[in-house]
N, C-alpha and C positions, 0 to 999 in steps of 0.2 A: 276909745269909748266909754264913760261909766255904764253900768248898767245897774237895773233895779234890783234891791238884797231879795225882795218877794219873787217869789217863783211865778211862773207861769205854768198856770194849772191847764193840763190836759185831759178832758174826759174820753177816756176811750184808748185803748191799745191794742187796737185794729192797726192797718200797715199805716193809715193815714197820719192816728195817731202819733204812732212812733217814730214815723217820718218827719212829722211836722217837729218833735220832742226833740230827736237826732241833732236836726239842724239849728234849733235855739239853741242847744247845747252848747252846739261848736259855735255858733255864734256869741259865746260870752253868757247869755241868759239861762240862769238858773230853772229847771222845770220841774216839777211834779207830774206825772203820768198817773190816775187815778184807774183802777180798771175793776169792774165791780166781780168778772169771771177768776179762775182759779189758773189762767193761762193769756200768753198776749198772742195775735194774729189773725182774731175773728173768726172770717170764716175761714183761712188758711187753717189746711189740717191737714197734714202729712204723717200716716202711722205705719211702720215697718213692722211685719211678722214674720215669720217663716220663710224670710226670703221675697216676700213682698211687699212692694209699697203702694199704699192705699193713699191717695190725693182725694180727700172727701169735701173739698172748696174747689177753687181754681185749679188746674193743672198745668197753667204755662201763664208766664209774665209777656204780654206783646210789648216790644220797644220801640214804640210810639214817639218818644219823645227822649232827647239826651238826658234829662232830669234823672230817669231811670236808668241810663247807663251808669250816670255818675254815683247815683246812691251805691250801686252795687261795688264800685272802684273806692268811695267812701268809707263806705263800712269794710273791707277789706277781704271780698266776696269773689274776686276776679277767678282764682283758682278754684273755685270751688262751683262756679258758673257752669252749666251745661248746655253744650246746643243740640237742637234735635238731630235725629237721624236724618239724611238726605233726601230717604223715603218717603219720611212720613209728610212732605208738602201735599202728597193728595188727599182730597176730600169726597166724601161720597152726598147724595142726596139719595133720597129715597121714593123708587118709582116703580108702579107696578109690582110692589109687595118686595123689592131689592134693592139693595145698594147700587148706585152708579157713577161712577165716576164723574167730578164734574169736570166741566171744561176749562183747560187752562191757555186757550187761545180763539181768536175770531172764527178760525177755520175748525176748531173742535167746538163751538159753540153752533156753528153750522150743519155739523155732524151730528151731535149727541144725539139718543134716544131720551135725554131727561124733557125734553120739549118738543110739542106739535111744530107743523110748519106754518101756522096762523100765531104761536106765542112769538117763535124766530120774528115773523114777519112782524110784530107788534113792537119788539125790541129794535129793528133794524129803522123802525117808523120814528122813534122816540126821540131823536135831534129835531126832529119839524114838528112836535108837539107842542102848542103855544104855552109858553111859561103862564102860570097864575097869579096875577100880582095884586089881588083885593086884599090881602094883610088876613085874612080869616084864616085861623089855626085849622088844621087838617087831619085826620088820623092817618099812619102809615099805611094804612089797608086803603084807603081813598086816596094818595098819592100814588101809590104803587099802580091801581088800578087804572088812575088817569094819565100815567104816563108810561105803562109798561102791558097793561091789559090784566083781566081777570086769572088766566093763567097761572102768569107766573109770579101773582100773587099768591094763590093758592098751594103752588108745588114748589117755590124756591121760599120767596121774604117769609110766609109763615114759619115754616123751617127755621128759617136764620133769627125771625123774633125768638121763637123756643129755646133756638141755643143760645140765644145773648142774656136775653130777659126772662125767659119762660112765661112772655107775654102774651099779650093779644094785640094781634097788630089794629083791629077794629078800636081799640082803646088807646091805643101808643102814639102820641103826638109826635108827629115827623119832625117837629121844629124845634123839641125839647129833647127827646128821645135821640133822634139823628140828626143832628143841627148841619151839618156838615154835608146830607143829600139835601136838606132845605136849601142851603146856602150856594150849591152847585145850579140849583133850579133859578134862585134869584139872580146868582152872578153873570151865570153863561144862559140862560134858558133853557138849559138842558143838562141831565145825567151824563153820558156819553161825551157831550163836549167839553164838560167842567174837569172829567177827569183826566181828559188829555190837555186840557191849555190850562188847567190849574197845578198840575204835576211840577211845573219852577216853580210857583208861589209857596208849595209845599215845602220843598227842598232849602228855599232862600230861609221858611223858620226853623227848617231842624228837622220838621216833623215828617213821620208815615202815614200811610193811610193804614188802617187798622188791616185791612185785608192783606196787605203786602209786607206788614211789620215783621222782623224778626222777633221771632220766641225762643224763651229759655227755660230754665228753670235751674236747680243745683243737685248737687250730687245724692243729697236725702232727702231731696223735696223741695217745695217755698217755704214751708215753716224754716228752713236753716235762714231765709231773712229775716221772719220778726226775731227768732231767737236771736239772732247778732247783733240785733240792735238791742235788743232786751241787756244781753248781757253788755253794751256801751254804755247801757243808759245805767244800768246796775242800780243803784238804791232809788233813784229818780222813780223808779216803777213801784208802784204799791198795788199788791192782788188782792182780790175779795174783798176790795174796798168801795164801798155803793156809795155814790153821793145823792146824798137827803136835800140839801140845801144848795143855794147860791144865791148871797145875798152882798149887793155893791152898796159902798159905803165910801164916797169921794170919789179918790183916784184907785181904789182899791175895792177886791172882792174877797170875801168872807165864805170858804164852803166848809159845810159842816158836812160831813161824811160818818160811814159805819165801816166797822171791822171786826167779823164776829162777834158781833153784839156791843163791839165797845165805839164810844163814839168821839169823834175826835173833830176838832177846829182848826182850822189855817187859813191864812191872810196870803192873796196872790195881786199881782200887779195886771194882769191878763188872765182871761179864758178862753181856752178854743174847744168846742165840742167837738168832738171827732168821734161820738158815738154812732145810734141808730135815729131815723127820721120817729122811730115807734115809741124808742124809750125819751125821745127830745121832749114828745107832746107831753110827757109825764113827770118834767123836770122843774123844780120847783125854785122859780127865779125872782129875788125879789131887787125893786128898783129901789131909788131912794123913798123914804117917807112911807116904806111899806107897800108902796104899790108894787103888786104880783103882776109879771110878763105872762101874756096871755099865749100859750105856745101849744094850746089843745087842736088848733087846726091842721096840726102835723100827725093827727093821728089821723085822719081822714087820706093819707097817701096810702096806698093798696102795696100790700107785700105779701104775696101768694107763698105755699107752702112749698119746699122741695123737698125732695129725700133723693140722696147720692148713694147709690147703692154701686160698688166694685166686687165684680167677678173674677176669678181666677179658674183657668181652663188650661189641659193637655194642649198642646198645641197641635197635635194629632185628632185631637176630637173637633176641631173646627176647619170647616172646609173652604171657608173666607180667608184669603191672606192677611187681612187685618194689615198691611201695611198702607199708612197715611195716618193722619189727624184723626179722622171718626167720623160717623156718620146721622145727620140730621134728616127728621122724619114730619114731613107736613101731615097736618090734622088728618087731611082726606084719607090719607092710610092705613089711618082705623089702629094705629099701636097702643098699647098703654106708656112705653117709655118718650119722651121728649127727644134723644137722639144719645152717640154714643162714643164715646173717645177710644179711640185705641191706645190707650196709655202707655204698654209696653212697647209700641212701637214709635213713639217719639223719643224716648231716653233708656241708654242702657241701664241694667241693674235695677230694674225695676219687677222683675219676676222671676224665678229659678230658670233654671236651663230646661228648655224644653216646654215652656210653660209661657201663654200670656194673661195679660189684665185687662179689662172692659171694664170702663166708667160709665155709667149710664144713669140719666137722672129721668124723676119722675115727680108728676105734681105742675106746676104752675097754675098759668091762668086756663089751661086747657083741661087737667083734670085733677084740680087742687083737691078733690077727694080722696085719689090715690095715696099720696103723699103722706096722708097716714094710715093705712092699712099696718096691720099686724106685722112686724118683722118677716115673719115667714112666708106670708103673704105677697108682699113686696121681692122677696128674693125669688120668688115661683115667678110671679108676673115679669118680672126683668130677664130670668132665666129663659120662659118660655118666648118673648118676644125675641132673645137674640139666637135662640135655636131657631127660630122661622127666617130671622135675616143674615145669619151669616153660615147654617149649616150646621149647627150644633149641634154632637152626637151623646158626647158625655156629661155624667155631673159636676158644678162647678167645683174646684181642690181649694178655692180660699172664697170667704164672705166677708163683705164690712160694709157697715150700713151707718149713714151720716143723718140724721134729719133737720130741717132747718125751717119751724114752724111759720118764721117771719124771713122770707129770703130775700129776694131783690125788691130795690123799690121802682115802682114802675112808672116812667114819666108818662103819665098818660095826658089826654086832650083837659088844660088848665093847669098843669103843673109848673105854669110861668108864677101863678100865683104865691106858691111856696117857696120860689126862690126869690121873688120882689119882699117877701115876709123876713127872710132871714135878711138881704140887706139892709132893710130899713131898720130894724134891730140893731143891726151891728153900727149902723149912724148915730142912732140916737145914744147908743150905749159906750160907744169909741173904741171900748176895748173887749167885748163879748164877740168871740168870731164864731163862726160855722165853716166846717170843712168834711169832705168825706163823700162816699158813693151815694148819699140820698142827695147832693146837689151838685157835683162837679163831675159826673158821668160815674157809670157803675162796673168799668173792668179796674183789673190790678193796678195797671198803669193809668189809668185817670185817679185813684185813689193817692196812687204815690206822689205825683204830680202834685194835685190837692195837696196836701200834705207839705211838699217843698214849697208852694205858693203861698199858702197863707203865712209863711214866715218872715217874708218880707213884708206884709202887710203888719204883722203883731209889732216888728220891729221899728218899722216906721212909725206906726200908734206909739211906743214904749216911748220912742224919741218925742212927740209932740206932748203927750199929755205929763211925762215927768221931766221934761224940760231940759232934755236932755242933749247935748252936744258933745262934738268929736273933742 
């Protein structure tokens, strides 16, 4: 198939933009990736220092789709892939001020100390709770309370929402933020029935539920993946380059950008925006006859601040075995941190011998002010909470901090209107596309799938607009 000479512009060199550019290039479509920062990978940040490996963003990739497996293979990274330690499957919830292992079976649920008899009975009654059919949008808090009861919300779902979104379950839309939960009730009338009866359909689609999906990383952390894609894309990625204006002219787009104060103009056959929603709101996009596209509604999308605090300790100074994925903390427990990942228990070579690494998150919608504390206060807060939770006696032997002033986009009530606006803009312009965690799901796996899926749409649009034929 003949391809347009003009490249497709990809704005943003996070994992979505890199994935899209990589597969466009493999399809014979030239690409130019514009990245305002001095590195690729976005929130993915892996740093090796003094034998410690600090992951300041995501710690693992959940293999929820064959698209993710294929990307690792196509990028030639299969030999660098790391599977987690089998002992890391255990997950903890904090109750009564200490981590308690989450049950892994129905019998375990009935005997766990995490929930009272009343909460357990509420879960057992869930299949008999009538499904809501009025079509009104509902928060995750209202949804869970209605189907599983208040205790399950306060002591389980609140912690899970903090761990995934750093969000507020009273604000997050179950339809937008957890669409599969809403679909289970809609299709099966019950979450429990849906989990059992829907398993076969998920297998047919090649999908795996996130709570059961295999997780993995790489020998030098997740940064290996964006760095490898950058290497394969070569000079197609331009760093330290800020996009100032995008202007449509016929079937082309003219991009005005700047790098170290020098202005540049380039023409492109299509544009994929794979940056952040808050940056999108300020993007200057002009259509024919100088009409400016109004993107200001995207500034309304909430992004709470989050600080990632990585601390290392001597193994002998920590009473808790820290064998497992980590611990999530409900708001009612009164801690400053949202939760902690037992990083060095997940994968080998993450810490010096005789030590361990713990990655904790501070801020979010629960405590946004804490994310802005001075560095020493953040370290002290995190250490104090970990000492209380895990029985730590000694001082940290390693410290690392990364701040995200606008971290995770919140799929709150009413978020659907932003998705509808993006769809309408795409339909109107034909060759301007939106992909990434502000649209297609916030997990690392969601972002990879988003980047891969947008490629097929772009190629189809180029075929149509430029009248290409095989």
